[in-house]
C-alpha angles and dihedrals in degrees: 000000000000123000100260089048092050091055096045091048091048093052093044095049102033091107092056094050121086097218139101097224138022121206129196112216100219123187098344094112091049090052094047093047090049094236092120121040118233113239117251122269089256093067092039092056089052089050090237100124092120089050092055093047087050091053096044098042100028097143092051104041110021095104094049093055103030103032110021096033096068091038090052091050091052093043092058 
């Protein structure tokens, strides 16, 4: 399930789940499978991993971070 679908599903079904929080996994499976390279420790220490992913995969993920990200924060 892609990131935006995870968040929509979580919001739509939160009342049916007996939990205090819901977490979306993100790119962890891509990192473990080796299909996406983990940013260097330099970027991790600066807490800019998402920025590097945005630069490297702009066409694929720009809407998720720049458009839907702020919308999602306001929505919750």
